[in-house]
C-alpha positions as CSV (number, residue, x, y, z in Angstrom):
1,G,91.5,-3.5,-20.4
2,L,90.7,-4.2,-16.6
3,Q,90.4,-1.1,-15.6
4,Y,87.1,-0.2,-18.1
5,T,85.8,-3.4,-16.9
6,A,86.6,-2.5,-12.9
7,D,85.5,1.2,-13.4
8,T,82.1,-0.6,-15.5
9,I,81.1,-2.6,-12.7
10,K,81.2,0.1,-10.1
11,S,78.9,2.5,-12.3
12,G,76.6,-0.9,-12.2
13,T,76.7,-1.9,-8.7
14,D,75.9,2.4,-7.2
15,E,73.0,2.1,-9.9
16,K,72.2,-1.1,-8.3
17,S,72.7,0.8,-4.7
18,K,70.7,3.4,-6.0
19,T,68.0,1.5,-7.0
20,N,67.3,-0.5,-4.1
21,A,68.0,2.6,-2.2
22,M,64.5,4.1,-4.5
23,L,62.5,0.6,-3.8
24,Q,63.6,0.6,-0.3
25,N,62.5,4.5,-0.2
26,G,59.2,3.4,-2.1
27,I,58.0,0.5,-0.1
28,D,59.0,3.3,3.5
29,E,55.9,5.2,1.7
30,S,53.6,2.3,1.5
31,E,54.4,1.4,5.1
32,N,53.8,5.1,5.9
33,N,50.8,5.7,3.9
34,F,49.1,2.2,4.8
35,K,50.1,2.9,8.8
36,G,48.3,6.1,7.7
37,L,45.2,3.7,6.9
38,T,44.4,1.7,9.5
């Protein structure tokens, strides 16, 4: 029912947050590498 839906949305949001964090880490790494080159 509704609780299941809420849990699904929450887990989806958690996954998205994890993905965003991973992307942000990747961006940070790229910037660090770029700084190392210059």
